[in-house]
PAZAPA-4460 file (N, C-alpha, C; in steps of 0.05 Angstrom, whole numbers, plus 32768, in hexadecimal, padded with zeros to 4 digits):
% residues 316
    n_x    n_y    n_z   ca_x   ca_y   ca_z    c_x    c_y    c_z   seq   type   mol
   80FA   8122   7E6C   80EF   8109   7E89   80D0   8112   7E97     1      M     A
   80C2   8109   7E9A   80B3   810A   7EA2   80A5   80FB   7EC1     2      I     A
   80B6   80E1   7EC2   80BD   80CE   7ECE   80C7   80DB   7EE7     3      V     A
   80C7   80D5   7F06   80DA   80DB   7F1A   80DA   80BD   7F24     4      E     A
   80F0   80B1   7F2F   80EF   8091   7F3E   80F0   809C   7F60     5      T     A
   80D4   808A   7F67   80D9   8095   7F7A   80E4   8083   7F95     6      L     A
   80E4   805F   7F8B   80F0   8054   7FA0   80FF   803C   7F79     7      A     A
   80FF   8028   7F7E   810E   8020   7F6B   80E5   8007   7F64     8      P     A
   80EA   8017   7F44   80D0   8000   7F3D   80B6   800E   7F45     9      G     A
   80BD   802C   7F4F   809E   803D   7F5B   80AC   805C   7F4C    10      V     A
   809C   805B   7F3E   809B   8076   7F2E   8087   808E   7F30    11      H     A
   8090   80A7   7F2C   8077   80BC   7F22   8077   80C6   7F18    12      A     A
   8066   80CE   7F05   8060   80D8   7EE5   8050   80EF   7EE2    13      I     A
   805B   8105   7EDB   805C   8129   7EE0   8047   8123   7ECB    14      D     A
   8026   8125   7ED2   800C   8126   7EC3   7FFA   8136   7EBB    15      A     A
   8005   8157   7EBC   7FF0   816A   7EC1   7FD3   816E   7EAD    16      P     A
   7FC0   817E   7EB5   7FAC   8178   7E9C   7F98   8196   7EA3    17      F     A
   7F92   819E   7E93   7F87   81C2   7E88   7F96   81CC   7E9F    18      E     A
   7F98   81D5   7EB6   7F9C   81E3   7ECA   7F9D   81DC   7EE8    19      D     A
   7F9E   81BA   7EE4   7F9F   81B0   7EFC   7FBC   819C   7F04    20      V     A
   7FC6   8193   7F0E   7FDE   8189   7F14   7FDD   816E   7F22    21      P     A
   7FEB   8159   7F17   7FE1   8140   7F19   7FF5   8129   7F15    22      L     A
   7FF9   811E   7F27   800C   8105   7F20   7FFE   80EC   7F22    23      Q     A
   8011   80D9   7F18   8005   80BC   7F0A   801E   80B3   7F15    24      I     A
   8014   809A   7F2A   8029   8086   7F36   8029   8066   7F20    25      Y     A
   8043   805A   7F28   8049   8047   7F0B   804C   8031   7F27    26      V     A
   805B   8019   7F34   8060   800B   7F35   8067   7FF0   7F20    27      V     A
   807C   7FEF   7F1D   8084   7FDE   7F11   8091   7FB7   7F1C    28      E     A
   8070   7FB1   7F26   8070   7F95   7F2D   8070   7F85   7F17    29      G     A
   8067   7F6B   7F16   806A   7F59   7F0A   8050   7F5E   7EFC    30      T     A
   803E   7F64   7F0E   8022   7F79   7F00   802C   7F94   7EF4    31      R     A
   802B   7F9D   7EE8   802D   7FBD   7EDB   801C   7FCB   7EE8    32      L     A
   801D   7FDE   7F06   7FFE   7FE6   7F0B   8007   8009   7F08    33      T     A
   7FEB   800B   7EFD   7FEF   8032   7F02   7FDC   803A   7F16    34      V     A
   7FE5   8043   7F24   7FD0   8056   7F3F   7FCA   8073   7F33    35      I     A
   7FAB   8075   7F2C   7F97   808D   7F1F   7FA9   8099   7F05    36      D     A
   7F9A   8091   7EF2   7FAE   8092   7EDA   7F9C   80AC   7ED4    37      P     A
   7F8C   80BA   7EDC   7F80   80D8   7EDE   7F71   80D8   7EC9    38      G     A
   7F71   80EA   7EB3   7F5A   80EC   7E9D   7F5F   80EA   7E83    39      V     A
   7F4F   80E2   7E77   7F53   80C9   7E62   7F70   80E5   7E4D    40      P     A
   7F71   8100   7E55   7F8D   8102   7E3B   7FA1   8103   7E51    41      E     A
   7F9D   80FA   7E68   7FC1   80FA   7E76   7FBF   80D5   7E73    42      T     A
   7FB1   80C6   7E78   7FB5   80AF   7E63   7FC3   80AD   7E53    43      A     A
   7FB5   80B2   7E42   7FB8   80B5   7E25   7FD5   80C4   7E1E    44      A     A
   7FDE   80DE   7E30   7FF1   80E4   7E21   8009   80E3   7E37    45      G     A
   800D   80F2   7E4A   8021   80ED   7E64   8027   80D3   7E6F    46      R     A
   800B   80C2   7E7C   8014   80A4   7E80   801B   809A   7E6C    47      L     A
   8020   8090   7E51   8020   8088   7E3F   8040   8092   7E2E    48      A     A
   8044   80A4   7E3B   8061   80B1   7E36   8081   80A0   7E48    49      E     A
   806B   80AE   7E67   8075   80A8   7E7B   8082   8085   7E7F    50      G     A
   8065   806B   7E7A   806C   8058   7E6F   8084   8057   7E5A    51      L     A
   807D   805E   7E41   809F   8064   7E38   80AE   8062   7E46    52      R     A
   80AA   8074   7E4F   80D3   807D   7E5B   80D9   8061   7E71    53      E     A
   80C8   804D   7E73   80D3   8040   7E85   80CF   8022   7E7D    54      L     A
   80C9   802A   7E64   80CF   800F   7E4E   80B9   8006   7E4B    55      G     A
   8099   800B   7E53   8080   7FFF   7E57   8075   800B   7E3F    56      H     A
   8055   7FFF   7E3F   8045   8009   7E29   802E   800D   7E3E    57      R     A
   8017   801C   7E31   7FF7   801D   7E43   7FF1   7FFD   7E38    58      L     A
   7FF7   7FE9   7E29   7FE8   7FD3   7E1E   7FFA   7FC0   7E3D    59      A     A
   8011   7FCA   7E46   8024   7FBD   7E5E   800F   7FBD   7E78    60      D     A
   7FFF   7FD0   7E7B   7FF0   7FD3   7E93   7FE0   7FBC   7EA6    61      V     A
   7FDB   7FAA   7EAC   7FD5   7FA3   7EBA   7FB9   7FAA   7ED7    62      E     A
   7FC9   7FB6   7EE5   7FB3   7FC1   7EF5   7FBB   7FE0   7F02    63      L     A
   7F9B   7FF2   7EF2   7F98   8004   7F09   7F86   800D   7F23    64      L     A
   7F99   801B   7F2C   7F82   801D   7F41   7F86   8036   7F4D    65      I     A
   7F62   803A   7F55   7F59   8051   7F53   7F59   805F   7F76    66      N     A
   7F69   806C   7F7B   7F71   8076   7F97   7F49   8083   7F9E    67      T     A
   7F40   8090   7F8E   7F1F   8096   7F92   7F13   8094   7F79    68      H     A
   7EFB   8097   7F77   7EE8   8096   7F5C   7EE8   80B6   7F51    69      G     A
   7EFC   80D2   7F57   7EF6   80E6   7F42   7EFE   80E9   7F2C    70      H     A
   7EF4   80FE   7F21   7EFE   80F9   7EFD   7F1A   80F3   7EF5    71      H     A
   7F2A   8108   7F0B   7F45   8107   7EFB   7F4B   80ED   7F08    72      D     A
   7F4B   80E2   7F16   7F5E   80C5   7F16   7F4D   80AB   7F11    73      H     A
   7F3A   80AC   7F06   7F29   8098   7EFB   7F25   809F   7EE0    74      R     A
   7F21   80BA   7ED2   7F1D   80BA   7EB7   7F2E   80B2   7EAA    75      G     A
   7F48   80A3   7EAE   7F5A   8098   7E96   7F59   8076   7E90    76      G     A
   7F4B   806A   7EA5   7F44   804E   7EA2   7F3E   8047   7E8B    77      N     A
   7F2E   8059   7E7F   7F27   804C   7E67   7F35   804F   7E4D    78      G     A
   7F4B   805D   7E54   7F60   8062   7E38   7F79   8043   7E3B    79      V     A
   7F82   8040   7E50   7F91   802D   7E60   7F73   8015   7E48    80      V     A
   7F60   8009   7E61   7F52   7FF4   7E53   7F53   7FF9   7E2F    81      A     A
   7F55   800F   7E1F   7F56   800E   7E02   7F73   7FFA   7DFC    82      E     A
   7F7D   7FFB   7E0B   7F9D   7FEA   7DFE   7F9E   7FD7   7E0E    83      H     A
   7F96   7FCD   7E30   7F9A   7FB2   7E3A   7F6F   7FAE   7E39    84      N     A
   7F5E   7FA5   7E30   7F44   7F9E   7E3C   7F3F   7F8E   7E4C    85      P     A
   7F58   7F7D   7E5E   7F62   7F6B   7E70   7F67   7F7B   7E88    86      D     A
   7F6B   7F93   7E8A   7F71   7FA2   7EA2   7F5F   7FA3   7EBA    87      V     A
   7F70   7FA0   7ED0   7F61   7F99   7EE6   7F62   7FB7   7EF3    88      A     A
   7F46   7FB9   7F00   7F40   7FD3   7F06   7F36   7FD5   7F26    89      I     A
   7F40   7FE7   7F33   7F46   7FDD   7F59   7F36   7FFD   7F5F    90      A     A
   7F1F   7FF4   7F71   7F1B   800F   7F83   7F13   8003   7F99    91      A     A
   7F09   8019   7FAC   7EFE   8015   7FC9   7EDA   800D   7FB7    92      H     A
   7ECE   7FFB   7FCA   7EB1   7FF7   7FBF   7EA7   8013   7FCD    93      P     A
   7EA0   8028   7FD7   7E97   803E   7FDF   7E97   804F   7FC3    94      A     A
   7EAB   804D   7FC0   7EB3   8061   7F9D   7EAB   8052   7F85    95      D     A
   7EA8   8036   7F83   7EA7   8020   7F6A   7E98   8032   7F5D    96      V     A
   7E77   803B   7F64   7E69   8041   7F55   7E6A   805E   7F44    97      A     A
   7E76   8069   7F51   7E89   8086   7F47   7E9D   8082   7F32    98      W     A
   7EAE   8069   7F32   7EBC   8067   7F16   7EB7   805A   7F01    99      V     A
   7EA2   804B   7F0D   7E8B   803D   7EF2   7E73   8051   7EE3   100      S     A
   7E6C   805B   7EEB   7E58   806D   7EE8   7E55   8090   7EF0   101      D     A
   7E5B   8098   7ED5   7E64   80AE   7ED5   7E46   80C7   7EDA   102      T     A
   7E32   80C0   7EDB   7E1A   80CF   7ED7   7E13   80CA   7EF5   103      E     A
   7E1A   80B4   7F05   7E11   80AC   7F22   7E22   80C5   7F35   104      R     A
   7E3F   80BE   7F22   7E59   80D6   7F31   7E58   80F4   7F2B   105      Y     A
   7E49   80F3   7F1B   7E46   8118   7F13   7E2B   811C   7F2D   106      I     A
   7E0E   8107   7F2F   7DFE   8112   7F45   7E09   8117   7F5A   107      A     A
   7E14   8101   7F5D   7E23   80FD   7F85   7E3C   8114   7F8B   108      E     A
   7E43   811A   7F70   7E5E   8127   7F7A   7E50   8148   7F72   109      E     A
   7E49   8154   7F64   7E47   8175   7F54   7E20   8177   7F57   110      Y     A
   7E19   815F   7F58   7DFD   8169   7F51   7DEF   816C   7F6B   111      L     A
   7DF5   815E   7F82   7DEA   8157   7F9E   7DE5   816E   7FAE   112      R     A
   7DF1   8188   7FA1   7DE7   81AC   7FAE   7DD6   81B5   7FA7   113      F     A
   7DC0   81A9   7F8E   7DAA   81BD   7F81   7D9F   81C5   7F90   114      R     A
   7D88   81D6   7F9C   7D89   81ED   7F8A   7D9F   81FE   7F97   115      P     A
   7DB4   8200   7FA5   7DC5   8208   7FBE   7DE6   820E   7FA3   116      A     A
   7DE6   81FA   7F95   7DF6   820B   7F82   7DF7   81EE   7F73   117      W     A
   7DFC   81F7   7F50   7E01   81E3   7F42   7E15   81E1   7F2E   118      E     A
   7E21   81DC   7F23   7E3D   81E1   7F11   7E34   81EC   7EEE   119      P     A
   7E34   81FD   7EE3   7E2C   81FD   7EC2   7E2D   81E7   7EB5   120      P     A
   7E1A   81E6   7EA4   7E1A   81D3   7E91   7E32   81C5   7E84   121      A     A
   7E48   81DE   7E84   7E69   81D2   7E74   7E6F   81C3   7E81   122      E     A
   7E64   81D1   7E99   7E85   81C6   7EAE   7E7F   81A7   7EB5   123      A     A
   7E62   819F   7EB5   7E5A   817E   7EB2   7E5F   8176   7E9C   124      V     A
   7E5A   8181   7E87   7E6A   8171   7E6D   7E84   8172   7E70   125      D     A
   7E95   8181   7E81   7EB2   8182   7E7A   7EC0   8169   7E95   126      R     A
   7EA6   816B   7EA8   7EAE   814F   7EB9   7EA9   8132   7EAB   127      I     A
   7E8F   8133   7E98   7E86   811F   7E87   7E9C   8116   7E82   128      R     A
   7EAF   8120   7E6F   7EBB   8121   7E58   7EE1   8112   7E60   129      R     A
   7EE1   8124   7E7E   7EF1   811D   7E8B   7EF5   8104   7E94   130      L     A
   7ED6   80F3   7E9E   7ED6   80D5   7EB1   7EE4   80C2   7E91   131      C     A
   7EE5   80C4   7E78   7EE4   80B6   7E6E   7EDA   809A   7E6A   132      G     A
   7EE5   808B   7E66   7EC9   806B   7E5C   7EC1   806A   7E80   133      A     A
   7EA7   805E   7E81   7EA3   804D   7E96   7EAC   8031   7E92   134      D     A
   7EB7   8026   7EAF   7EC1   8005   7EA1   7EBC   8001   7EC6   135      L     A
   7EB8   7FE7   7EC6   7EB2   7FD7   7EDE   7ED2   7FD5   7EF5   136      P     A
   7ECB   7FE1   7F08   7ED8   7FDB   7F19   7EDF   7FB6   7F1F   137      V     A
   7EF5   7FAD   7F17   7EF8   7F86   7F1C   7F0A   7F81   7F3F   138      T     A
   7F13   7F90   7F4B   7F1F   7F8A   7F5C   7F19   7FAB   7F75   139      V     A
   7F0F   7F98   7F88   7EFC   7FAB   7F9C   7F17   7FAE   7FB5   140      E     A
   7F16   7FC3   7FBC   7F25   7FC4   7FD9   7F23   7FC5   7FEF   141      L     A
   7F33   7FC1   7FFE   7F2C   7FCB   8017   7F33   7FC1   8031   142      A     A
   7F37   7FD0   8044   7F44   7FE0   805E   7F5A   7FC3   805C   143      H     A
   7F78   7FC9   805F   7F82   7FBE   806D   7F88   7F9C   8050   144      G     A
   7F87   7FA8   8040   7F85   7F96   8023   7FA7   7F97   8025   145      D     A
   7FB2   7F7A   8018   7FD1   7F86   800D   7FD0   7F80   7FF4   146      E     A
   7FD6   7F8A   7FE0   7FD1   7F86   7FC3   7FF6   7F81   7FB7   147      I     A
   7FF8   7F68   7FB2   8013   7F61   7FA6   8017   7F60   7F8F   148      D     A
   802B   7F6E   7F82   802C   7F6F   7F66   803A   7F65   7F5E   149      L     A
   8052   7F5E   7F6C   805C   7F47   7F65   8080   7F53   7F64   150      G     A
   8094   7F4A   7F63   80A6   7F54   7F68   80AE   7F5E   7F7D   151      G     A
   80AB   7F5C   7F95   80AC   7F64   7FAA   809B   7F85   7FB3   152      G     A
   808C   7F87   7F9B   807E   7FA4   7FA3   805E   7F9D   7F9E   153      H     A
   8059   7F9D   7FCA   8045   7FA1   7FD0   8036   7FBB   7FDD   154      V     A
   8017   7FB4   7FD8   8009   7FD2   7FE5   7FF9   7FCF   7FF3   155      L     A
   7FFD   7FD7   800C   7FE7   7FD6   8022   7FD5   7FEF   8017   156      S     A
   7FB6   7FE9   802A   7FA0   7FFB   8019   7F9B   8006   8037   157      V     A
   7F97   801E   8038   7F90   802E   8046   7F71   803B   8048   158      E     A
   7F55   8037   8050   7F42   8047   8041   7F42   805E   805D   159      H     A
   7F36   8078   804E   7F3A   8086   805C   7F2A   8097   804C   160      I     A
   7F0A   8095   805B   7EF2   80A7   8049   7EEC   80B9   8053   161      P     A
   7EFB   80CE   8048   7EFE   80EB   8050   7EFD   80FA   8033   162      A     A
   7F11   80FD   802B   7F0B   810A   8015   7EF6   8103   7FFA   163      H     A
   7EEF   80E2   7FFC   7ED4   80D0   7FF8   7ECB   80BE   8003   164      T     A
   7EB4   80AF   7FFF   7EB2   8098   8013   7ECE   8086   800C   165      D     A
   7ED1   8084   7FEE   7EE5   806F   7FF7   7EFD   8071   7FE1   166      G     A
   7F04   8089   7FF5   7F22   808B   7FF6   7F3A   807C   7FFB   167      S     A
   7F4F   8079   7FEE   7F61   8063   7FFE   7F83   8070   7FF8   168      V     A
   7F89   8069   8007   7FAA   806F   8006   7FB4   805C   8003   169      A     A
   7FCC   8052   7FFA   7FDF   803B   7FF4   7FFD   803E   7FFC   170      L     A
   8000   802E   800A   801C   802D   801E   8033   8019   8014   171      L     A
   8042   8027   8003   805D   800F   7FF5   806E   8010   800E   172      H     A
   8074   7FF9   801E   807D   7FF5   802A   809C   7FF5   802F   173      R     A
   80A2   7FD8   8016   80BF   7FDF   800B   80D3   7FFB   800A   174      A     A
   80BF   800A   7FF7   80C9   8024   7FF0   80C4   8037   8002   175      G     A
   80AF   8034   800C   80A6   8043   8023   809F   806A   801D   176      K     A
   808E   8052   8004   807A   806D   7FF9   8062   8066   7FF5   177      V     A
   8051   8079   8002   8032   8081   800F   8037   8090   7FF2   178      L     A
   8014   8086   7FE7   8004   808C   7FCD   7FDF   80A4   7FE3   179      F     A
   7FE4   80BB   7FDC   7FD1   80C1   7FEF   7FBD   80C3   7FDB   180      T     A
   7FB8   80C2   7FC2   7FA4   80D5   7FB5   7F99   80ED   7FB0   181      G     A
   7F89   80F5   7FC1   7F7D   8108   7FC1   7F75   810F   7FE1   182      D     A
   7F7E   8100   7FF2   7F7A   80FD   800E   7F87   8116   8024   183      A     A
   7F9D   8119   8014   7FB5   812E   8026   7FAA   8157   801A   184      L     A
   7F95   8153   8024   7F82   816F   8019   7F99   8186   801F   185      Q     A
   7FAA   8188   8034   7FB0   81AB   8040   7F99   81B9   8037   186      A     A
   7FA7   81D7   8025   7F96   81E5   8023   7F8D   81E7   8003   187      R     A
   7F88   81CE   7FFF   7F7A   81D0   7FE7   7F89   81D0   7FC9   188      G     A
   7F7F   81C7   7FB3   7F89   81C4   7F9B   7F93   81D9   7F93   189      T     A
   7FAF   81EB   7F8C   7FAC   8207   7F7A   7FA8   8200   7F5D   190      P     A
   7F9B   8207   7F59   7F97   820E   7F31   7FA8   8224   7F26   191      L     A
   7FB0   821C   7F12   7FBD   8239   7EFA   7FA8   824D   7EF8   192      Q     A
   7F9A   8247   7EED   7F8E   8262   7EE1   7F65   825E   7EEB   193      R     A
   7F66   8251   7F00   7F49   825E   7F12   7F52   8257   7F2D   194      R     A
   7F38   8260   7F30   7F37   8263   7F4E   7F41   824C   7F5D   195      A     A
   7F4D   8238   7F76   7F56   8228   7F86   7F3F   8215   7F8D   196      D     A
   7F4A   8200   7F86   7F33   81E8   7F96   7F33   81EA   7FB6   197      F     A
   7F19   81EB   7FBF   7F19   81E3   7FDE   7F28   81D2   7FE6   198      F     A
   7F3C   81D2   8004   7F32   81B3   800D   7F20   81AE   800A   199      P     A
   7F1A   8189   800D   7F05   817B   7FF7   7F05   8166   8010   200      N     A
   7EF9   8163   8024   7EEE   814D   802B   7ECF   8149   8038   201      Y     A
   7EC9   8137   8036   7EAA   8131   803B   7EAC   812A   805E   202      R     A
   7EBE   811E   8068   7EB4   810C   8086   7ECA   811E   809B   203      H     A
   7ECE   8132   80AC   7EE3   8139   80B7   7EF8   812E   80C9   204      V     A
   7EE7   8120   80DD   7EEC   810D   80F2   7F02   80F9   80DD   205      E     A
   7EF8   80EC   80CA   7F05   80DA   80B5   7F22   80E6   80AE   206      E     A
   7F21   8103   80A3   7F34   8111   8099   7F50   8115   80A8   207      Y     A
   7F45   811B   80CB   7F58   8112   80D8   7F61   8104   80E1   208      R     A
   7F52   80EF   80D7   7F68   80D1   80E1   7F6E   80CF   80CA   209      R     A
   7F70   80D3   80AD   7F82   80CC   80A5   7F97   80E1   80A4   210      S     A
   7F91   80F5   80AB   7FB9   80FE   80BE   7FBC   80F9   80CA   211      L     A
   7FB9   80F0   80D8   7FC6   80DB   80E9   7FD1   80BC   80DC   212      D     A
   7FC9   80BB   80D2   7FD5   809B   80B8   7FF1   80A2   80AD   213      F     A
   7FEF   80C1   809B   8000   80C8   8094   8015   80DD   80A2   214      F     A
   8009   80D9   80B9   8021   80E3   80CD   8032   80CC   80DE   215      A     A
   8029   80B2   80DE   802B   80A2   80E4   803A   8083   80D7   216      G     A
   8039   8088   80B8   8033   8070   80A6   8051   8062   809F   217      C     A
   8064   807A   80A4   8087   8073   80A4   808D   8074   8094   218      G     A
   8082   8088   8072   8088   8080   8061   809A   809D   8057   219      A     A
   80B3   8098   804D   80C5   80A7   8045   80BE   80C1   802B   220      E     A
   80AB   80BA   801D   80A3   80C7   7FFB   808A   80BD   8000   221      I     A
   807D   80DF   7FFD   8057   80D7   7FFB   8057   80E7   7FDD   222      V     A
   8043   80D0   7FD6   803D   80DF   7FB1   8021   80E6   7FAF   223      G     A
   8010   80FC   7FB1   8003   8106   7FB4   7FF4   80FF   7F96   224      T     A
   7FDF   811B   7F97   7FD4   8117   7F7A   7FE1   812D   7F6B   225      A     A
   7FD7   814E   7F81   7FD8   815A   7F72   7FE2   817C   7F89   226      H     A
   7FF8   8169   7F96   8010   8172   7F9C   802B   8171   7F9C   227      T     A
   8026   8154   7F86   804B   814D   7F7F   804B   8137   7F92   228      G     A
   8065   812C   7F96   8077   811C   7FA3   8084   812C   7FB6   229      V     A
   8086   8124   7FCB   8088   8130   7FE6   80A0   8118   7FF7   230      C     A
   80B1   812A   8001   80C6   8120   800E   80B0   8115   802C   231      T     A
   80BD   810C   8039   80AF   8102   8052   80AD   8121   806D   232      A     A
   80C5   8137   8068   80C0   814A   806F   80B0   8161   8069   233      H     A
   80A3   8161   804C   808E   816B   8041   8074   815F   803F   234      R     A
   8077   8145   804A   8060   813E   804D   8051   814E   8066   235      A     A
   806D   8145   8083   805D   8152   8091   8050   816E   809E   236      A     A
   8058   817E   808B   8057   819B   8086   8036   8196   807E   237      Q     A
   803A   8190   8060   8017   8187   805E   8004   817C   8070   238      L     A
   800D   816A   8083   7FFE   815D   8090   7FF6   8174   80B0   239      V     A
   8008   817D   80B2   8002   8197   80C7   7FF6   81B2   80BA   240      A     A
   7FFE   81B0   80A3   7FE9   81C7   8095   7FD6   81BC   808E   241      E     A
   7FCD   81A3   8089   7FAF   819C   8087   7F9A   819D   80A8   242      S     A
   7FB0   8192   80B4   7F9F   8194   80D5   7F9E   81B7   80D8   243      R     A
   7FA5   81C8   80D4   7FA7   81E4   80DD   7F8B   81EC   80CE   244      R     A
   7F8F   81E0   80AD   7F70   81E6   80A4   7F53   81E3   80A5   245      F     A
   7F60   81C3   80B7   7F3F   81BB   80C3   7F3D   81C3   80DE   246      A     A
   7F4C   81D4   80E8   7F42   81DC   80FF   7F41   81FB   80F9   247      D     A
   7F48   8207   80F0   7F40   8221   80DB   7F22   8224   80CE   248      E     A
   7F22   8211   80C9   7F0B   8212   80B5   7EF4   820C   80C6   249      Y     A
   7EF2   81FA   80E0   7EE2   81FD   80F4   7ED5   820D   80FA   250      A     A
   7EEF   821D   80FE   7EE4   8235   8115   7ED7   824C   8101   251      A     A
   7EDD   824E   80EA   7ECB   825D   80D8   7EB8   8256   80D6   252      V     A
   7EB3   8246   80C9   7E94   8242   80C2   7E7F   823A   80D8   253      I     A
   7E8D   823E   80F8   7E83   8241   810E   7E80   8253   8114   254      E     A
   7E8C   8261   8111   7E84   8282   810E   7E72   8294   8101   255      A     A
   7E7B   8278   80E0   7E5E   8290   80D0   7E49   8286   80D6   256      A     A
   7E40   826D   80E5   7E29   826A   80EF   7E1D   827D   80FE   257      L     A
   7E2C   8278   8111   7E2C   8286   8131   7E21   82A5   812B   258      A     A
   7E30   82AE   8118   7E21   82C6   8108   7E0D   82CB   8104   259      K     A
   7E07   82B6   80ED   7DEE   82C3   80DD   7DD5   82B3   80F1   260      A     A
   7DD8   829B   80FD   7DBF   82A0   810B   7DB8   8285   80FD   261      G     A
   7DAD   8281   80E5   7DA0   8271   80D8   7DB2   8275   80BE   262      S     A
   7DB9   825F   80A9   7DC8   8267   8095   7DB5   8253   807C   263      A     A
   7DB9   824D   806B   7DB6   8244   8057   7DD0   8235   8049   264      T     A
   7DD9   8224   803F   7DF3   8214   802F   7DFB   8234   801C   265      V     A
   7DE6   8242   8010   7DF5   8252   8003   7E02   8266   800F   266      S     A
   7DEA   8279   8023   7DFC   828B   8035   7E10   827A   8043   267      E     A
   7E15   826A   804D   7E2E   8262   8058   7E47   825C   8042   268      L     A
   7E43   824E   8033   7E4F   824D   8017   7E62   8275   8009   269      S     A
   7E4D   827F   800D   7E59   82A9   800A   7E6E   82A4   801E   270      R     A
   7E60   82A0   8036   7E75   82A3   8056   7E93   8299   804F   271      A     A
   7E8B   8282   8048   7EA4   8274   8042   7EB9   8281   8030   272      T     A
   7EA9   8281   801B   7EB4   828E   800B   7EC7   82B1   8008   273      R     A
   7EBA   82C4   8029   7EC0   82D9   8026   7EDD   82D3   8033   274      E     A
   7ED9   82BF   8046   7EF4   82BA   8058   7F07   82B8   8048   275      H     A
   7F00   829F   802B   7F13   8293   802B   7F15   829E   8003   276      Y     A
   7F18   82B7   7FFF   7F0B   82B6   7FE5   7F20   82B2   7FC8   277      P     A
   7F30   82A1   7FCF   7F4B   829B   7FBE   7F39   827D   7FAF   278      R     A
   7F24   8270   7FB9   7F13   8253   7FBA   7F00   8254   7FA0   279      Y     A
   7EFE   8240   7F95   7EEF   8243   7F80   7ED4   823E   7F96   280      D     A
   7EBC   8240   7F87   7EA3   8238   7F9D   7E95   8221   7F9E   281      D     A
   7E9D   820A   7F8B   7E8B   81FC   7F89   7E90   81DF   7F9F   282      G     A
   7E8F   81BC   7F98   7E93   81AF   7F9E   7E9E   81A3   7FB9   283      S     A
   7EB9   81AD   7FA8   7ECA   81B1   7FC7   7EC5   81B8   7FDE   284      P     A
   7ECD   81D6   7FDA   7EBE   81ED   7FED   7E9A   81D7   7FF9   285      L     A
   7E84   81CE   7FF0   7E78   81CA   7FFE   7E6E   81AD   8006   286      L     A
   7E86   81A0   7FFC   7E8A   8184   800C   7E87   8187   8020   287      N     A
   7EAB   819C   8024   7EB6   819B   803C   7E9E   81A9   8051   288      T     A
   7E9D   81C8   804B   7E8B   81D6   8057   7E66   81C8   8063   289      M     A
   7E5F   81AE   8058   7E4C   819D   805A   7E55   818E   806F   290      C     A
   7E74   8184   806E   7E83   8174   808B   7E77   817A   809C   291      A     A
   7E80   8194   809B   7E88   819F   80BA   7E6D   81A8   80C6   292      Y     A
   7E59   81A9   80B7   7E43   81BB   80BF   7E2F   819F   80C9   293      L     A
   7E2A   818B   80B7   7E23   8171   80C2   7E38   8169   80E1   294      T     A
   7E51   8171   80DC   7E63   8165   80FB   7E4F   817B   810E   295      D     A
   7E48   8196   810C   7E3A   819F   8129   7E19   819C   812E   296      M     A
   7E13   8190   810F   7E01   818B   8121   7DFA   8169   8130   297      C     A
   7E0E   815E   8127   7E17   8142   813B   7E10   814E   8158   298      D     A
   7E2B   8159   815B   7E30   8162   8172   7E21   8172   8182   299      V     A
   7E04   8182   816D   7DFD   8193   8182   7DFB   81B6   8183   300      G     A
   7E13   81BC   8177   7E17   81DA   8172   7E08   81DE   8156   301      T     A
   7DED   81D4   8146   7DE5   81DF   8131   7DD0   81CB   8129   302      A     A
   7DC0   81DC   811C   7D9F   81BB   8112   7D98   81CC   80FD   303      R     A
   7D95   81BA   80E2   7D8A   81B6   80C8   7D73   81BD   80CD   304      L     A
   7D6D   81CD   80C2   7D38   81D1   80C3   7D40   81D9   8096   305      D     A
   7D3B   81C2   8090   7D30   81CE   8076   7D4C   81CE   806D   306      G     A
   7D4A   81E8   8065   7D63   81EF   804F   7D7A   8202   805E   307      D     A
   7D76   820E   8084   7D7D   8214   808A   7D8C   8209   809B   308      R     A
   7DA7   8211   80A9   7DB4   8201   80B8   7DAC   821E   80D0   309      F     A
   7DAA   8210   80F0   7DA5   8222   80FF   7DBA   821D   8119   310      T     A
   7DC6   823B   8126   7DD9   8240   8136   7DD2   8238   8150   311      W     A
   7DD4   8218   815F   7DCA   821F   817F   7DDC   8223   8193   312      L     A
   7DFA   8227   8189   7E0C   8231   81AD   7E17   821E   81A6   313      G     A
   7E2F   8227   81B5   7E47   820A   81BD   7E40   81FE   81CE   314      T     A
   7E4B   81E0   81D0   7E45   81D4   81E0   7E56   81D0   81F5   315      T     A
   7E4F   81C5   820E   7E5F   81CC   822C   7E71   81B1   822C   316      S     A
***
């Protein structure tokens, strides 16, 4: 059995791929709905298997909801669409381009740090493969939307533009189940055979706001993408750990720039990894680091001069 029932008609499917833990979620409304079908291999494999356990087929899926546009959340869309060409695909407008255009996604998520950092060509090819087919988004989600799936299943949309600009969380109020996508980062994503992914968010204050929402939404079960299904108590621990890390890293990157006086993105990335050696040096680390540096520039403790950040001192 790979299906875990979270509430009546609400299920989690354990669907790891490569060395990445992953959960896919199913809501058995009048419209059979899948939240984040993963990558092509998880959709064709574990999702199909889990649906069979529940008495369904991929062809029965009527709605796919992508909590955001990363490849490990939208890459399975095409597999489901092969079985049901009429399946609706829902995402927030800010991530629509990433869901429907692989090359734009790669350029904006993985190539934007050139020349400071660029993934190897084989890594880009892997991401391209995991994105699967490019399909249009047919349902655009907005903050506050109530998605009525029928059968008493309604999902409330919370726009939380931190992990990506178009990230959303979904609250199933009747079942008191919250689906976070990748919005609850804690201390990143642990991998089995590679360096872990650094906590990944592009907007620090939006990230803090999302943690406030998670803490106060009243969910009794929290379904994350890469940290499994959590009780309210465990989710509260993850929220607290996320807050601790956000505060901790703010001090780390500020101290690194203050010590250097002036530094490039590459130099600050190396300083970050010296402090956190367990993490990969890729886009998750750079996204988060640059979010903090942007905030420092906004409040006047740093300035960007060409390709170098200059320390200006703390504000009183």
